[in-house]
C-alpha positions as a printed Julia matrix, in Angstrom:
685×3 Matrix{Float64}:
 22.8   -15.44  66.86
 26.23  -16.07  65.38
 27.12  -18.31  68.32
 23.81  -20.13  68.03
 24.4   -20.72  64.29
 27.81  -22.2   65.07
 26.36  -24.54  67.67
 23.59  -25.67  65.33
 26.11  -26.46  62.6
 28.19  -28.48  65.02
 25.21  -30.43  66.29
 23.8   -31.11  62.83
 27.01  -32.13  61.14
 29.23  -33.73  63.74
 27.1   -35.24  66.49
 24.78  -37.22  64.2
 27.24  -40.11  63.56
 26.52  -41.4   67.06
 22.88  -41.97  66.16
 23.0   -42.36  62.38
 24.19  -45.16  60.12
 27.47  -43.52  59.19
 30.73  -45.42  59.16
 32.93  -47.9   57.29
 34.19  -50.29  59.95
 37.14  -52.68  59.82
 35.82  -56.27  59.9
 38.44  -57.51  62.37
 37.27  -54.86  64.84
 33.55  -55.22  64.2
 33.09  -56.58  67.72
 33.24  -52.95  68.85
 30.04  -52.27  66.85
 28.18  -55.54  67.26
 25.91  -54.34  70.09
 24.71  -51.44  67.98
 24.25  -53.75  64.99
 22.17  -56.19  67.03
 20.1   -53.36  68.43
 19.28  -52.43  64.83
 18.35  -55.96  63.76
 21.48  -58.05  63.14
 21.01  -61.62  64.39
 24.51  -63.09  64.09
 27.85  -62.67  65.85
 30.97  -60.66  65.13
 32.78  -63.92  64.29
 30.15  -64.66  61.63
 31.27  -61.46  59.93
 35.02  -61.92  60.29
 37.04  -64.84  61.57
 40.45  -66.3   60.89
 39.6   -69.49  62.78
 36.55  -70.55  60.77
 34.72  -69.71  57.56
 33.0   -66.34  57.81
 31.31  -63.79  55.58
 34.69  -62.33  54.6
 35.35  -65.55  52.66
 32.3   -64.89  50.48
 33.38  -61.37  49.47
 35.98  -60.55  46.79
 37.73  -57.65  45.19
 36.44  -57.85  41.63
 38.82  -56.61  38.95
 40.55  -53.35  39.72
 37.92  -51.45  41.65
 34.72  -53.3   42.53
 33.35  -55.89  44.92
 31.7   -59.25  44.26
 30.18  -62.09  46.3
 29.91  -65.85  46.04
 26.38  -67.28  45.92
 27.12  -70.97  45.48
 29.61  -73.6   46.51
 30.62  -73.83  42.84
 32.29  -70.41  42.64
 29.28  -68.59  41.17
 29.8   -64.89  41.74
 27.59  -61.8   41.49
 28.72  -58.24  40.91
 27.37  -55.2   39.1
 26.79  -55.02  35.36
 28.86  -51.85  35.31
 31.69  -53.7   37.09
 31.6   -56.44  34.49
 31.03  -53.94  31.68
 34.62  -53.84  30.46
 34.79  -57.65  30.39
 31.47  -57.91  28.56
 32.67  -55.33  26.05
 35.98  -57.17  25.65
 34.09  -60.3   24.64
 31.66  -58.43  22.36
 31.75  -57.69  18.67
 29.28  -56.4   16.1
 28.35  -60.05  15.4
 28.09  -60.94  19.1
 26.98  -57.75  20.81
 26.71  -59.0   24.39
 26.37  -55.43  25.64
 23.16  -54.86  23.71
 21.78  -58.4   23.63
 23.08  -59.82  26.89
 24.8   -63.16  27.37
 23.67  -66.34  29.09
 25.77  -69.47  29.33
 23.33  -72.37  29.39
 26.02  -74.81  30.51
 29.48  -74.68  32.08
 30.99  -75.3   28.65
 29.46  -72.07  27.32
 31.0   -69.86  30.01
 33.45  -67.38  28.46
 36.98  -66.88  29.87
 37.85  -63.22  30.4
 41.58  -62.65  29.79
 43.17  -60.52  32.47
 40.2   -60.52  34.85
 40.99  -61.48  38.44
 39.26  -61.67  41.8
 41.0   -61.45  45.17
 39.89  -62.82  48.53
 41.02  -61.42  51.84
 42.92  -64.14  53.7
 43.43  -62.1   56.84
 43.98  -58.62  58.22
 46.22  -57.85  61.18
 47.04  -54.76  63.25
 50.79  -54.2   62.81
 50.96  -50.75  64.37
 53.38  -51.8   67.1
 55.68  -53.47  64.57
 55.74  -50.33  62.45
 56.34  -48.13  65.49
 59.27  -50.35  66.48
 60.92  -49.7   63.13
 59.86  -52.57  60.9
 59.32  -51.54  57.3
 55.85  -51.96  55.82
 57.3   -53.47  52.64
 59.17  -56.12  54.64
 56.07  -57.03  56.66
 54.03  -57.38  53.47
 56.69  -59.41  51.67
 56.96  -61.88  54.54
 53.18  -62.36  54.58
 52.76  -63.02  50.84
 53.97  -66.6   50.84
 51.09  -68.69  49.44
 50.02  -69.43  45.86
 48.58  -66.26  44.35
 49.19  -64.33  47.56
 49.81  -60.6   47.73
 49.95  -58.37  50.76
 50.08  -54.72  51.7
 50.29  -52.64  54.85
 47.74  -49.85  54.85
 47.71  -46.82  57.15
 44.52  -45.99  59.04
 43.66  -42.7   60.71
 46.45  -41.02  58.75
 49.13  -43.36  60.02
 48.09  -43.56  63.65
 47.4   -47.25  63.0
 48.65  -49.71  60.38
 47.0   -52.93  59.2
 48.4   -55.78  57.15
 46.06  -57.15  54.48
 46.83  -60.5   52.85
 44.93  -61.48  49.69
 44.8   -64.51  47.42
 44.17  -63.71  43.75
 42.39  -66.06  41.31
 43.16  -65.63  37.63
 40.63  -67.83  35.81
 37.32  -65.92  35.85
 34.59  -66.61  33.3
 31.47  -64.75  32.24
 28.32  -66.73  33.02
 25.54  -64.26  32.46
 24.77  -60.63  31.78
 21.44  -58.99  31.05
 21.14  -56.79  27.98
 22.3   -53.23  28.62
 18.66  -52.13  28.39
 18.29  -53.92  31.74
 21.82  -53.85  33.19
 22.36  -50.2   32.28
 18.7   -49.18  32.07
 18.47  -45.41  32.08
 22.13  -44.96  31.13
 23.78  -41.73  32.17
 20.41  -40.01  32.51
 19.41  -42.17  35.48
 22.93  -42.59  36.89
 23.05  -41.43  40.54
 19.28  -40.79  40.4
 16.29  -42.1   42.36
 13.78  -43.56  41.53
 16.02  -46.13  39.85
 15.07  -49.17  37.76
 18.43  -50.61  36.76
 19.13  -54.34  36.84
 22.79  -53.63  37.53
 24.19  -57.14  37.86
 26.35  -59.62  36.01
 27.34  -63.19  36.83
 30.78  -64.77  36.71
 32.34  -68.0   37.9
 35.76  -68.35  39.45
 37.82  -71.4   38.49
 40.78  -72.94  40.27
 43.46  -75.47  39.59
 44.7   -78.34  41.69
 43.77  -78.22  45.4
 41.4   -75.3   44.79
 44.38  -72.96  44.32
 44.75  -70.09  41.8
 45.79  -71.08  38.28
 45.97  -69.6   34.82
 43.09  -70.44  32.52
 42.85  -74.08  31.54
 39.97  -76.18  30.28
 40.93  -78.61  33.03
 40.34  -76.12  35.84
 37.41  -76.73  38.18
 34.97  -74.27  39.74
 36.47  -72.69  42.85
 35.02  -73.99  46.11
 34.67  -70.99  48.44
 34.86  -71.47  52.19
 31.64  -69.5   52.5
 28.9   -68.29  50.16
 25.79  -66.27  50.81
 22.36  -67.79  51.03
 19.86  -65.76  49.0
 16.7   -64.39  50.56
 13.6   -64.3   48.35
 11.39  -62.77  51.03
 12.1   -59.16  50.06
 12.62  -55.97  52.01
 10.47  -53.34  53.65
 11.18  -49.94  55.13
 13.06  -50.21  58.41
 14.68  -53.61  57.71
 18.31  -54.02  58.83
 20.89  -53.91  56.02
 24.62  -54.53  55.98
 27.12  -53.81  53.2
 30.33  -55.84  53.02
 32.79  -54.56  50.45
 35.79  -52.51  49.39
 34.97  -48.77  49.49
 37.58  -46.82  47.57
 38.18  -43.37  48.98
 36.63  -41.07  51.55
 37.95  -37.88  53.13
 35.7   -37.43  56.14
 38.28  -35.64  58.29
 39.75  -33.1   55.85
 39.76  -29.45  56.84
 37.74  -26.59  55.37
 40.66  -25.67  53.09
 40.35  -28.99  51.26
 36.55  -28.86  51.02
 36.62  -25.34  49.61
 39.08  -26.41  46.92
 36.91  -29.38  45.94
 33.61  -27.48  45.82
 34.76  -24.25  44.22
 37.79  -25.09  42.06
 38.46  -28.77  41.39
 35.02  -30.27  40.76
 33.73  -27.39  38.56
 36.83  -27.61  36.34
 36.61  -31.38  35.95
 32.87  -31.28  35.27
 33.32  -28.75  32.47
 36.12  -30.64  30.72
 34.34  -33.98  30.92
 31.14  -32.42  29.6
 33.0   -31.41  26.45
 34.52  -34.87  25.98
 31.2   -36.62  26.58
 29.39  -34.39  24.09
 31.9   -35.33  21.4
 31.74  -39.06  22.14
 27.93  -39.13  22.45
 27.45  -37.44  19.09
 29.68  -40.01  17.39
 28.0   -42.93  19.13
 24.58  -41.76  17.97
 25.73  -41.94  14.35
 27.45  -45.36  14.29
 26.63  -48.65  16.03
 30.25  -49.85  15.89
 31.43  -46.65  17.55
 28.73  -47.03  20.19
 30.2   -50.42  21.13
 33.81  -49.21  20.85
 33.27  -46.29  23.19
 30.62  -47.75  25.5
 32.99  -48.5   28.37
 34.98  -45.29  27.89
 31.83  -43.18  27.88
 30.53  -44.87  31.02
 33.85  -44.42  32.78
 34.05  -40.7   31.96
 30.39  -40.06  32.78
 30.33  -41.81  36.13
 32.63  -39.42  37.99
 31.36  -36.47  35.92
 27.85  -36.82  37.28
 29.06  -37.73  40.76
 31.03  -34.48  41.0
 27.97  -32.47  40.04
 25.98  -33.96  42.92
 28.95  -33.54  45.25
 29.19  -29.81  44.59
 25.46  -29.36  45.12
 25.54  -31.38  48.32
 28.55  -29.6   49.83
 27.02  -26.23  49.1
 23.6   -27.26  50.42
 25.1   -28.55  53.65
 27.38  -25.52  53.94
 30.19  -27.95  54.62
 32.93  -25.34  54.35
 31.19  -23.18  56.94
 30.45  -26.09  59.29
 34.04  -27.32  59.04
 35.3   -23.84  59.91
 32.97  -23.73  62.92
 34.24  -27.13  64.06
 37.84  -26.02  63.58
 37.2   -22.89  65.66
 35.98  -25.03  68.54
 38.95  -27.36  68.14
 41.41  -24.46  68.09
 40.0   -23.15  71.36
 40.55  -26.58  72.96
 44.05  -26.9   71.49
 45.21  -23.37  72.41
 46.99  -24.47  75.61
 48.4   -27.7   74.18
 51.82  -27.08  72.57
 51.7   -30.23  70.42
 48.35  -29.26  68.87
 47.88  -25.5   69.05
 49.5   -24.69  65.67
 48.13  -27.66  63.71
 45.37  -25.86  61.83
 47.58  -22.91  60.94
 50.3   -25.21  59.63
 47.78  -27.21  57.61
 46.33  -24.06  56.06
 49.77  -22.81  55.03
 50.61  -26.2   53.56
 47.37  -26.26  51.56
 48.06  -22.81  50.15
 51.38  -24.07  48.85
 49.99  -27.35  47.53
 46.8   -26.23  45.79
 48.47  -24.84  42.66
 50.44  -28.02  41.98
 47.44  -30.18  42.76
 45.28  -28.15  40.36
 47.88  -28.46  37.58
 47.95  -32.21  38.1
 44.15  -32.46  37.88
 43.96  -30.11  34.88
 46.65  -32.05  33.02
 44.9   -35.38  33.64
 41.43  -34.1   32.69
 42.54  -32.23  29.57
 45.69  -33.63  27.91
 45.12  -36.93  29.71
 41.89  -37.29  27.74
 43.72  -37.34  24.38
 44.04  -41.03  23.63
 46.73  -40.9   20.93
 48.93  -38.77  23.18
 48.5   -41.24  26.03
 49.42  -44.11  23.71
 52.52  -42.27  22.49
 53.66  -41.68  26.04
 53.01  -45.31  26.95
 55.03  -46.55  24.0
 57.92  -44.19  24.76
 57.99  -45.45  28.34
 57.86  -49.03  27.08
 60.8   -48.39  24.76
 62.9   -46.84  27.5
 62.44  -49.96  29.62
 62.82  -52.6   26.9
 66.02  -54.63  26.84
 66.32  -54.53  23.04
 64.54  -53.34  19.9
 63.01  -56.73  19.13
 61.36  -57.04  22.53
 60.08  -53.47  22.27
 58.68  -54.01  18.76
 56.77  -57.09  19.84
 55.33  -55.42  22.95
 54.52  -52.21  21.09
 52.61  -54.02  18.35
 50.54  -55.92  20.89
 49.77  -52.74  22.84
 48.91  -50.88  19.64
 46.58  -53.64  18.45
 44.66  -53.57  21.72
 44.44  -49.8   21.58
 43.08  -49.7   18.04
 40.24  -52.12  18.8
 38.35  -49.42  20.68
 39.63  -46.26  19.05
 38.29  -43.64  16.66
 40.7   -41.11  15.14
 37.84  -38.73  14.37
 36.64  -38.67  17.97
 40.14  -38.29  19.38
 40.99  -35.44  17.0
 37.92  -33.47  18.12
 38.74  -34.1   21.77
 42.34  -33.0   21.19
 41.17  -29.72  19.65
 39.02  -28.99  22.68
 41.32  -30.25  25.42
 44.55  -28.63  24.26
 42.74  -25.28  24.03
 41.3   -25.74  27.53
 44.68  -26.71  28.95
 46.31  -23.56  27.62
 43.42  -21.36  28.8
 43.26  -22.73  32.34
 46.95  -23.22  33.17
 48.33  -20.83  35.8
 50.5   -18.06  34.38
 53.94  -19.3   33.39
 52.94  -22.93  33.7
 52.73  -23.93  30.02
 56.0   -25.56  28.87
 57.93  -23.19  26.6
 58.57  -25.97  24.1
 54.83  -26.57  23.74
 54.15  -22.87  23.2
 56.87  -22.77  20.52
 55.54  -25.88  18.75
 52.01  -24.45  18.63
 53.18  -21.05  17.39
 55.3   -22.69  14.68
 52.19  -24.29  13.19
 50.02  -21.18  13.42
 47.93  -21.83  16.53
 46.18  -24.58  18.48
 43.78  -25.73  15.75
 46.49  -25.92  13.1
 48.86  -27.7   15.47
 46.31  -30.38  16.36
 45.5   -30.95  12.7
 49.21  -31.24  11.95
 49.55  -33.91  14.65
 46.69  -36.06  13.39
 47.49  -35.55   9.7
 51.05  -36.76  10.18
 51.1   -39.23  13.06
 51.39  -42.93  12.28
 50.59  -44.01  15.81
 46.89  -44.1   14.97
 47.41  -46.07  11.74
 46.72  -49.82  11.53
 50.16  -50.33   9.96
 52.1   -48.48  12.67
 55.81  -49.36  12.71
 57.39  -49.16  16.19
 60.73  -48.28  14.59
 59.34  -44.88  13.6
 58.07  -43.99  17.07
 60.56  -41.37  18.19
 60.21  -39.31  14.99
 56.41  -39.39  15.13
 54.77  -35.97  15.78
 52.57  -37.37  18.53
 55.62  -38.87  20.24
 57.37  -35.52  19.9
 54.49  -33.87  21.77
 54.67  -36.57  24.44
 58.41  -35.9   24.78
 57.78  -32.15  25.15
 55.38  -32.92  27.99
 57.63  -35.48  29.71
 59.2   -33.05  32.22
 55.73  -31.84  33.17
 54.48  -35.4   33.48
 57.4   -36.22  35.75
 56.64  -33.23  37.93
 52.96  -34.19  38.1
 53.92  -37.71  39.13
 55.4   -36.21  42.29
 51.99  -34.81  43.25
 49.84  -37.71  42.02
 48.43  -38.34  45.46
 45.26  -40.23  46.21
 43.46  -37.16  47.56
 43.84  -33.79  49.21
 44.77  -35.22  52.57
 47.79  -37.3   51.59
 49.86  -34.59  49.94
 53.12  -34.96  51.92
 53.37  -31.32  53.04
 49.8   -31.55  54.32
 49.7   -35.17  55.43
 52.44  -34.65  58.0
 49.94  -32.58  59.97
 46.97  -34.95  59.59
 48.47  -37.66  61.77
 48.68  -35.44  64.89
 45.42  -33.71  63.89
 43.58  -37.03  63.77
 45.07  -38.02  67.09
 44.04  -34.67  68.57
 40.47  -34.94  67.28
 40.05  -38.32  68.94
 41.32  -36.91  72.22
 39.06  -33.86  72.01
 35.79  -35.03  70.45
 34.95  -37.95  72.71
 31.34  -38.14  71.48
 32.2   -38.6   67.81
 32.24  -42.08  66.27
 35.55  -42.23  64.43
 36.23  -44.77  61.67
 39.16  -44.89  59.25
 38.7   -43.32  55.83
 38.07  -45.78  53.0
 41.13  -46.93  51.07
 39.85  -49.97  49.09
 40.25  -52.31  52.04
 37.42  -54.54  53.25
 34.82  -52.71  55.36
 31.43  -53.23  56.96
 28.7   -50.61  56.82
 25.23  -51.08  58.26
 21.91  -49.29  58.34
 18.34  -49.91  57.26
 16.0   -49.79  54.27
 14.71  -46.22  54.19
 13.25  -43.61  51.9
 13.87  -39.9   52.36
 12.37  -36.48  51.83
 13.8   -35.36  48.51
 12.19  -31.93  48.64
  9.51  -30.16  50.59
  6.45  -32.38  50.49
  8.13  -34.93  48.21
  8.96  -38.24  49.88
 10.87  -40.87  47.92
  9.73  -44.4   48.76
 12.54  -46.92  49.25
 11.42  -49.59  46.73
 10.83  -49.39  42.99
  9.09  -51.94  40.79
  8.81  -53.2   37.24
  5.92  -50.75  36.75
  8.48  -47.94  36.74
 10.46  -49.68  34.02
  7.41  -49.87  31.79
  6.64  -46.21  32.46
 10.11  -45.25  31.2
 10.19  -47.76  28.32
 10.9   -46.06  24.98
 11.92  -48.08  21.89
 13.35  -44.92  20.33
 15.94  -44.39  23.07
 18.76  -46.94  23.4
 19.02  -46.73  27.19
 15.25  -47.16  27.67
 14.46  -49.71  24.97
 13.75  -52.79  27.1
 13.59  -56.36  25.73
 10.27  -57.33  24.18
 10.17  -60.34  26.49
  9.99  -58.01  29.49
  7.11  -56.09  27.9
  5.28  -59.35  27.24
  5.73  -60.6   30.8
  4.43  -57.3   32.15
  1.43  -57.3   29.81
  0.44  -60.76  31.07
  1.4   -59.92  34.67
  3.11  -63.29  34.47
  5.6   -62.8   37.31
  5.42  -66.31  38.73
  7.29  -66.87  41.98
  8.92  -63.43  41.77
  5.7   -61.5   42.3
  5.42  -59.45  45.49
  3.1   -56.88  46.98
  4.45  -53.39  46.42
  2.14  -50.73  47.75
 -1.36  -51.56  46.58
 -0.39  -53.73  43.63
  1.29  -56.99  42.74
  4.53  -56.41  40.89
  8.25  -57.3   40.83
 10.63  -55.31  43.05
 13.58  -53.81  41.18
 15.7   -51.56  43.42
 15.73  -50.31  46.99
 17.28  -47.56  49.11
 19.13  -47.95  52.4
 21.15  -45.78  54.76
 24.46  -47.64  54.38
 27.58  -45.51  54.07
 29.17  -46.42  50.73
 31.71  -45.09  48.28
 33.34  -45.97  44.99
 34.58  -49.57  45.23
 31.37  -50.64  46.99
 29.89  -51.29  43.56
 28.89  -54.94  43.51
 28.94  -55.27  47.3
 26.51  -57.73  48.86
 23.62  -56.19  50.77
 22.83  -58.52  53.65
 19.85  -58.81  55.98
 19.9   -59.46  59.71
 20.18  -63.2   59.15
 23.26  -62.86  56.96
 21.34  -63.57  53.72
 21.81  -61.73  50.45
 18.96  -59.31  49.68
 20.56  -57.1   47.06
 23.64  -55.89  45.21
 24.82  -52.35  45.91
 25.48  -50.25  42.82
 25.03  -46.54  43.41
 24.16  -43.64  45.66
 21.49  -41.02  45.17
 22.7   -37.85  43.52
 22.25  -35.82  46.68
 24.38  -38.39  48.56
 27.56  -38.05  46.53
 29.09  -35.57  48.98
 29.16  -38.41  51.55
 32.81  -39.07  50.66
 33.44  -35.81  52.52
 30.36  -35.33  54.7
 27.64  -37.88  55.47
 24.16  -36.42  55.91
 21.97  -39.09  57.56
 18.75  -37.37  56.53
 19.41  -37.75  52.83
 22.41  -40.02  52.15
 21.16  -43.27  50.62
 22.81  -46.13  48.78
 20.96  -47.81  45.89
 20.84  -51.57  45.41
 19.28  -53.88  42.88
 16.83  -56.15  44.68
 18.02  -59.75  44.53
 14.5   -60.81  43.55
 14.83  -58.78  40.34
 18.19  -60.43  39.66
 16.59  -63.85  40.01
 13.59  -62.79  37.93
 15.82  -61.63  35.05
 17.99  -64.76  35.2
 14.9   -66.97  35.2
 12.38  -65.22  32.97
 14.53  -63.08  30.64
 17.75  -65.08  30.42
 16.22  -68.55  30.54
 19.09  -69.61  32.79
 17.04  -70.9   35.71
 19.49  -73.78  36.16
 21.75  -71.23  37.89
 19.17  -70.79  40.62
 19.39  -74.47  41.4
 22.93  -74.13  42.7
 22.01  -71.2   44.98
 20.65  -71.56  48.5
 17.33  -69.77  48.06
 15.53  -68.94  51.29
């Protein structure tokens, strides 16, 4: 029975990628997958997806801001992404008088579009396999520097398969990006944190921007003389809708997956790391939420911060549940047992797993301290500001330059800051840090400072009663004598130590990573039936699958499409996240859907969101969802809660990505925003 259980785990968890829609494939190598894609409904060629010789889909996809994806939908630089990707920009442009988060924003002409300082989008110019060059001794930095020669160009060399391959990515970054349209948060963030990661979903998670360029269509700083960027390619927009079984393709920039980590790493995530981070973020969110409920200005100030904290917080909860449900630790161990048997007579591989396990045992304590520090003390805003200012001062050439930079940084900080909230968070987080730190890990100077003031609570009150960093009239000349700066200085050695272990994930810790390169090579030699793809690292990828529902629980099937009827069912004027615009209620009451009406089940309605089997991760937010003809059918924005473990293990029976149906986007632009002129510049099919 034990042997049978092992075999079942192996079959269920590691053979399914051959048949399922798992994988994040490099666009330049998509020719290796094109037969499978065509078999599942794709009608175009590999060169339509990626080409350096002609315009292709890659030219219609951008890195949006620091961590999302966007797509061009017109020849005039009109760009779609998620509302939550544009959220920080919308907040930046908002005020109590012009609350674009609550009320939405619609530019009714090009002149009304709002420049967003600091917002950029980057297009992939090309990607190139440089493995041989690296193996011959060329340095990655030199290869990247030589490739970044054009206006707005930047380049990087990224390892794939833990350094068994290396690819050069060259990007061109555009710096003049303007807000064109955003639905009110009651549409764009409908359901708030309650519905986040949940299905059924009814969120119109989109926002609209336009990219501008200077002379010759090249990147330029903002100028009223700039013209809309002319992309080499933009997506046509399908208005025909989706049905279960339809082919879907995601083209975007997934951030981070760890599909090939060992059981040691999974056990740490599921039993130690995620539970700790969930608990600390719960405390911070409770404090922020209570303050937001009492004050409209605070709600706006902390909207983006709350959303940022809550997103990963809820994701980790689903991840823990998923890993435990799938028994991922056990299935990984079974897989590793089979691998070890194969590797036993191969000197270069036989000790790999043992060496990795020893390395993890050494690394876990430092990694935990790094995560604990970031989630506890890292959540204290005034402390983070003090540290930032101290760093700025140490790098400034003279006092005048520092004073000018410090005042600007302080002014930006204070715009979205509440001393009362931060003080409460500091009380909670400092106490949690001290309670959870491994024995002997708390800096002696911190212990002495706390004891001198009579305990944690008294020490925190002393800090906030005496610091000037959080005062509107802060004087940079007084920084080093400020109590908050003194705390930051006490923690500097610990911060420096943490910086040495601030790795992207549990597989690129140097002591561990050295073993992953041969381990990955060995797996590909051994497991010939497994479909291997490189882990996500915020480089452009293709994922494909189909529109599909799933069995959520015994006897409970979740259909793949939601409609406006579900919005009305959740509508509640007394709850901010569910208080939809009156115009939407009126349209529903009249059933006045116009051209956006479609048959959903047994009724006429407007489609809102749909599920598909595409393999996605953070960074895929805003990615175009494309049909077999290469037309845009939706904008990816989430996964189902029971899918969040897919960064570590993809379960084809239940892993689903969530997208806003493009027809709902067009409906909101047309009927809610009154900006139907935007539709005229799109290629609607």
